[in-house]
C-alpha positions in Angstrom: -24.9 49.8 -59.2 -22.3 46.1 -60.2 -24.5 43.2 -61.5 -24.6 40.6 -59.0 -22.3 38.0 -59.5 -23.5 34.4 -61.0 -22.7 30.9 -62.9 -24.9 29.2 -64.6 -23.3 25.5 -66.4 -24.5 22.0 -67.5 -22.1 19.5 -67.3 -22.7 16.0 -69.2 -22.5 13.0 -67.9 -22.4 10.6 -70.6 -20.9 11.0 -74.0 -22.4 8.8 -76.1 -21.1 11.1 -79.6 -18.2 9.9 -81.2 -16.9 12.3 -83.6 -17.9 15.7 -81.3 -19.6 16.0 -78.0 -20.2 18.9 -75.8 -18.7 17.9 -72.3 -19.7 21.3 -70.6 -21.2 24.7 -71.4 -22.3 27.9 -69.2 -21.6 31.5 -68.5 -20.3 33.5 -65.4 -20.0 36.8 -64.1 -16.9 35.8 -61.3 -16.0 36.9 -58.0 -12.8 39.5 -58.5 -9.5 36.9 -58.5 -11.9 33.9 -59.0 -9.2 31.5 -60.4 -9.2 28.0 -61.9 -5.9 26.0 -61.6 -3.5 25.1 -61.9 -4.9 22.4 -63.6 -5.5 20.0 -66.3 -8.9 19.2 -69.0 -9.1 16.2 -70.8 -10.9 18.0 -73.3 -10.7 21.2 -75.3 -12.3 24.3 -73.6 -13.4 27.9 -75.3 -13.9 31.0 -73.2 -15.3 34.3 -74.8 -15.1 37.0 -72.5 -18.1 39.1 -72.3 -17.1 41.9 -69.9 -14.6 42.4 -67.3 -11.0 41.3 -67.8 -8.4 38.6 -66.4 -5.4 36.6 -67.5 -4.8 32.7 -68.9 -1.3 31.5 -68.2 -0.6 28.6 -70.5 2.8 26.9 -71.8 5.1 29.5 -69.6 3.4 32.6 -70.8 0.5 34.8 -69.3 -1.9 36.4 -71.4 -4.1 39.8 -70.4 -7.5 39.3 -71.6 -10.6 41.5 -71.5 -14.2 42.1 -73.3 -14.4 40.4 -77.0 -11.3 37.9 -76.5 -11.4 34.3 -76.5 -9.1 31.8 -75.1 -8.7 27.8 -75.9 -7.6 25.5 -73.2 -6.1 22.0 -74.8 -7.0 18.7 -73.3 -3.6 17.7 -71.0 -2.4 20.6 -70.7 -1.6 22.6 -67.2 -3.2 26.1 -66.9 -4.4 29.0 -64.9 -7.1 31.7 -65.2 -8.2 33.9 -62.9 -10.2 37.2 -63.2 -9.2 40.7 -62.4 -9.5 42.7 -59.0 -10.7 45.5 -59.9 -13.0 44.5 -62.9 -13.4 40.9 -62.9 -14.7 39.1 -66.2 -17.8 37.5 -67.3 -17.4 35.2 -70.0 -19.3 32.2 -71.9 -17.9 29.4 -72.4 -18.1 25.8 -73.9 -16.0 22.3 -73.5 -16.1 19.5 -75.9 -14.0 16.5 -77.5 -14.2 13.8 -80.3 -12.5 12.9 -83.0 -13.6 15.8 -85.2 -12.5 18.6 -82.7 -8.8 18.5 -83.1 -9.2 18.8 -86.9 -11.6 21.3 -86.9 -9.4 23.7 -84.3 -6.5 23.1 -86.8 -8.8 25.0 -89.5 -9.0 28.2 -87.4 -6.8 30.8 -86.2 -6.1 28.8 -82.6 -2.7 26.8 -81.9 -1.0 25.6 -79.0 1.8 28.5 -79.6 -1.6 31.1 -79.9 -4.2 29.6 -78.0 -6.0 33.4 -77.9 -8.0 35.3 -80.3 -8.2 39.5 -79.3 -11.3 40.9 -80.0 -12.4 38.7 -83.5 -15.0 40.8 -84.9 -17.0 38.0 -85.0 -17.1 37.5 -81.1 -21.0 38.2 -80.8 -22.0 35.5 -82.9 -20.0 33.0 -80.9 -21.7 34.4 -78.0 -24.6 34.3 -79.1 -23.9 30.4 -80.7 -22.4 29.6 -76.7 -25.6 30.6 -75.8 -28.0 28.8 -77.7 -26.0 25.5 -77.2 -26.6 26.0 -73.2 -30.4 26.2 -74.3 -30.4 23.1 -76.1 -29.0 21.1 -72.7 -30.7 18.4 -71.2 -30.2 14.5 -70.4 -31.9 13.1 -73.3 -30.0 11.6 -76.4 -31.9 14.6 -78.6 -30.4 17.3 -76.1 -26.5 15.8 -77.0 -27.2 15.7 -80.4 -28.9 19.4 -80.2 -25.8 20.8 -78.8 -23.5 19.2 -81.0 -25.2 20.4 -84.0 -25.1 24.0 -82.2 -21.2 23.6 -81.8 -20.9 22.6 -84.8 -22.1 26.0 -85.8 -20.4 27.7 -83.5 -17.3 26.2 -84.4 -18.0 27.2 -88.1 -17.7 30.8 -87.1 -13.8 30.6 -86.1 -13.3 28.9 -89.3 -15.0 30.9 -91.6 -12.9 33.7 -90.8 -9.6 32.0 -90.4 -6.6 33.3 -91.8 -5.6 31.2 -95.2 -4.2 28.2 -94.4 -3.6 25.8 -97.4 -1.4 23.5 -96.3 -3.0 22.7 -93.4 -6.2 22.2 -95.0 -4.5 20.1 -97.3 -3.5 17.8 -94.6 -7.5 18.1 -93.4 -8.5 16.9 -96.3 -6.6 13.8 -96.3 -7.3 13.3 -92.9 -11.0 14.1 -93.3 -11.2 11.3 -96.0 -9.5 8.8 -93.7 -11.9 9.8 -91.0 -15.0 9.2 -93.3 -13.3 5.8 -94.8 -12.6 4.5 -91.2 -16.4 5.2 -90.1 -17.6 3.4 -92.8 -14.9 0.4 -92.5 -14.0 0.3 -89.0 -16.3 -3.3 -88.5 -13.8 -4.7 -90.9 -10.0 -6.0 -90.3 -8.6 -3.0 -92.1 -4.8 -2.0 -92.0 -3.5 1.7 -92.3 -2.3 0.3 -95.6 -6.0 -0.2 -96.6 -6.5 3.8 -95.2 -3.7 5.3 -97.0 -5.0 3.3 -100.4 -7.9 4.8 -99.9 -6.9 8.5 -100.0 -4.1 7.9 -102.0 -0.8 8.6 -99.8 2.1 6.2 -98.5 1.7 5.4 -95.4 4.2 7.8 -94.5 2.6 10.9 -95.8 -0.5 9.7 -94.2 1.0 9.5 -90.9 2.5 12.9 -91.0 -0.8 14.3 -92.0 -2.3 12.3 -88.7 0.5 13.6 -86.7 0.3 17.5 -87.9 -3.5 17.6 -87.7 -4.4 15.3 -84.9 -1.7 14.4 -82.8 -1.8 11.0 -83.3 -1.0 7.9 -85.9 -3.2 6.3 -88.2 -3.2 3.2 -86.0 -4.0 4.7 -83.1 -7.0 6.8 -84.4 -8.3 3.6 -85.3 -7.9 1.6 -82.9 -9.3 4.7 -80.2 -12.6 4.8 -82.7 -12.5 1.2 -82.8 -12.7 1.0 -78.8 -15.3 4.1 -78.6 -17.7 1.8 -80.5 -16.8 -1.3 -78.0 -17.9 1.0 -74.9 -21.0 2.2 -77.0 -21.7 -1.5 -77.5 -21.1 -2.4 -74.2 -23.5 0.0 -72.5 -26.3 0.1 -75.0 -26.8 -3.7 -75.9 -26.3 -7.6 -74.7 -23.8 -8.4 -77.2 -21.1 -11.2 -75.8 -17.7 -9.7 -75.7 -16.8 -11.5 -78.9 -19.4 -10.7 -80.7 -18.2 -7.4 -79.9 -14.9 -7.8 -81.0 -16.2 -9.3 -84.3 -18.1 -6.1 -84.7 -15.7 -3.4 -84.3 -12.7 -5.0 -86.8 -11.2 -7.6 -84.3 -11.1 -11.2 -85.5 -9.9 -11.9 -82.0 -11.6 -11.6 -78.7 -8.8 -12.0 -76.6 -6.9 -9.3 -78.7 -9.8 -6.8 -77.9 -9.6 -7.5 -74.4 -6.1 -6.9 -74.4 -6.1 -3.6 -76.4 -9.5 -2.2 -74.3 -7.7 -3.0 -70.8 -5.2 -1.0 -72.2 -6.9 2.0 -73.2 -9.6 1.9 -70.9 -7.6 0.7 -67.7 -10.1 -2.1 -67.3 -11.1 -5.1 -69.2 -14.5 -4.9 -71.4 -16.3 -7.0 -68.8 -15.4 -4.6 -65.9 -16.1 -1.9 -67.7 -19.8 -3.4 -68.6 -20.2 -4.1 -65.1 -19.3 -0.4 -63.8 -22.1 1.3 -66.0 
C-alpha cells in the first residue's frame, strides 16, 4: 500500500534576524508530476530527497534526482522542479537568507554551476536537522532564534564535508572579519577604507573578496546592513527618523531617507506606517 501524500510546512512572517534567518521549513510527499515553477525565490532553499524521484531545472540544465540527493535554489534564479510520474519524490526543505548565508554556502560543495549534491554520505544527518528546524517553529522571537541555531547546525554538516577550498576559505576569512567589523561599528560613520584597513587589505582586494563570496561590493553590504538595522528600529522603537539615521551611521537624515527609499521602495515614515 502506498503512503498517502502530505505536506507539512511553516512559513515565517517576520524575519527579525539579520545574519541568518529561516524563511520557511517543511516536508512533503508529492503527487505524481507535482511541479513548482517556473518561478524565482527571494531566498536560498535547500531540498533533501527522502524517497522517490524528480527533476530540477536551472540555468538551462536539467538534473535527474532521487533518494539521498540534495538541490539548492539560489535567490532570484528561475527554477522548475517536478516530481516523477511513477515514483514521485518525498522531500524535506528549509528556506533561509541573511548576511551569513552566501558566505556559508560558498564553504560547501554547492555552487551556481553545480547546485546539486548526489547522495552525500551525511544525507540522513541533514534530513534530521531539517526536521529539527521544523520542530522548533513558532511565532515568538525565541522560536526564530532556535530555528536559526538549528539551521547553522545543518549548514555546518555541508561545510564539514566539503572538499578543500583553500582559496575560497581565504576570501571567506577576510569577508567574515569585515562583517564582524561592520557589525560592531555600523553605528559610526565608517567607510570601506576603514574596513579594508581593519582586515589588512587594499580596497581593490577587499572588493574582489566580497564579490567572490557575497556577490556584492563592501559598500553595498555596509549600506544594506545599515538599512536592515533601520527596519528593525522602525518596527521596534519610537525613535525619530533623524535619531534612527544617527543610530546606524548616517549623519544626514535626508540622505538616509533617500537611501532607504532606494532600497526598500518607500520612505522610512511610510515603511513604519505599513507595519
